[in-house]
N, C-alpha and C positions, 0 to 999 in steps of 0.2 A: 765440259771436259775437265779432267784433273791433270795438271802438268807439273813436271820437275824442271827447275831452271838452275843452271850453274853459272858462276861468274857475275853475280848481281852486284858485286862491289866494283865492277868495271863498267865502262861506258855502255857497251852493247848489252850486257846482261841487265844493267839497271833499266835501260830503256825498254827492253823486252818485258821485264817485270812490271813496270808501270803500266804498259799497255795491256798486259794480261789481267792486271788487277782492275782495270777500267772496263774490260770486256764482259759483256753479258754471257758470252759463250763459255768462258772459263769460270768454273765453280770453285776450284781449289788450286792453290799454288804452293809447292814445296820448294824452298831454296836450300841449297847445300853450300855453305861457305866456310872459309877458314876464320873469318871474322864477321861480326854482325853487319848486315847491309843497311841498318838504320831506318828501315821502312816498317811500319805497322799497318795492318789491315785485317779485317775480319776473315778474308779468304786466304791469308798468308800464314804458312807454317815455316819455321826456319830451324835447320840443324847446323850447329857449328861443329865442324869436323876438320881436324888439321891434316890428316893424311889421306889424300884422294887415291893413293896407290893401295890402300887397304880399307875397303868399305865394310868389312865383316862386322865391326861393332854397330853399324847402323842399318844393316841389310833388312832387318825386320820392319823398317819404316819405308821401304822403297817399292813395295808392291801395290798394285791397284791403280796405276797411273796410265793415262792414255798417250802421253807424249813426254819427251825430254827435249828441252831447248838448251843445247850445250853451247854456252857463250863464254866459257872459261878459256883463257889463252894467255900466252906470254909472247913478248917480242923476241925475235932472234938476235937482236942487236947485242953484240958483245958476248954472245954465247958460242961455245964449241958445239959441234954437231951432236956429240954424245949427250950433253946436258939438255939441249933443245929436244932431241929425240925422246928423252926421258920425260920431260915436262909437257910434251905435246902428244906424240904418238902413244907412248906407254900409258900415260895417265888417261887419255881419252878412251883408248881401247879397253882398259881395265874397267872404267866406269860403265862403258857401253855393254861389255860382256855380262856384268852383273845385272844391269837393267833388262837386257834381252832375256836373261834366264828367269827373271821375276815377272816380266810383263811381255808376254808373247805377242800381244796385240798392240804394242807401243809403236808410235812413230818417233823416230830420232832425227832431230834437226841439228846439224853441226855447223857452226860458224867457222868457215875456213878463211879464204881471202882471195881477192882478185889476183890472177897470175899463178895460182896453185897448179903444179904440174909434176907428177911423179917422175917424169923424164926431163925435168927442167935442169938448168945449169946452176941454179942457186940452191944452197942447202935447205932453206926454209921451204922452197917450192917442193922439193922432193919429200921432205918429212910430212908436210901437210897433204901432199898428193897420196902418199902411202897410207896416211890416216884415213883419207876419204875412201880409198879403194878397199881397205880392210873393214871399214864400217859397213860397206855394202854387202859384205859376206856374212854378216851376223843375222840372226833369226828375228829381226824386227818385222812388223807389218810393212814398214817402209822406212827408208833412210833418205834424207835430203841434205845435200852439202851446199851451204850458202856461201857464195863468193862475192861479198859486197866490196866496193871500191872505197871511195870517199863517202863517209856516213854523216848525214845531217842529224845532230842530236835532238832530243826532245826538250822543249823549253822547260827550264826549272830543274834539269838534271844536276845532281851533285858531282857525279863522276865523269865529267867531260874532259877529254884530253886538251891540254893547253893550246895545241895548234888550232883547235876549232874555235877557241876564244878569240884568237888573233885573225883567223881567216873566215869567220862567220859571214862577214859581209860579201865574201866571194861566192858563197853558195848559189845565189840566184844566177850569177854569171856562168858558173860551171854547169848548172842545169841546162842553160841555153846552148853553150858551146860544146859541152861534152856529156850529154845525158846518159851515155852508156857507162859512165864512170862514177856516178853518184846516185845514192838513194837515201831515204830517210830511215831512222830507226822505227818510225811508225810503219813504214813499208815492210821492214824486216819482220817486225812482230806480227803484223797482219798476215804476211805471207806464211809465217810459221803456223799460226792458228788455222789458216785456210788449208795448209798442207795436211792437217789432221782430218778435217771434216770434208774436204773436197778433193784432196790429192793433186798431183801434178804429173805431167807426162815425162819429165826429166828428173834424174837424180842429182844432177849438177845444176845449180841455179846461179847463173850470172846476174848482173844488175838488172837487165831487161826482164829476166824471168822473175826475179824477186818482185819487181814493180807490177808485172802482169798478174802474178799470183795474189798479190796484195789486193788487187781490184776485183777479184772473182767474187 
């Protein structure tokens, strides 16, 4: 399969990228970033594009793909709702609408977050929930919204959040005490790949669904 990945300069996107490059199922990967991801591979193509709210300059490079693994995202910490809405809902839907127009048989996987809820009390919950809901209305072959909790990074990653550096030793304990709140980036990437070739019965994937789909 041929896939597009966004957000590969962040932890989730980098992990998904590394797993896709090592997968025999994935033949070609296109990454779209604002800055270089720092990875080179025979299967990898990279487009540096600063404005994700306007993809018209690069549209002619975006057709012929089987899947998009949308891993780009920002933290809501310190942001007003209008800004977070613009960088989360508006950006994601703009990219998705362009890709659905160019690739009618595409599977779109969106990395949301545990606790996402369009009717929730917190601003980020509602924005991400509305993003999930409106992605499902687009003309993709399928849309899967991933809601990981605590994420175990891949060994050797460059873009790991500092908190995981300090709390890495706790991962095995969390897996035992609270398995529904933790999954690995290997699980997320494998689940995304399997969603394209095998599908899944739910459009919203909580941690247990991600792990189950990863093992199919």
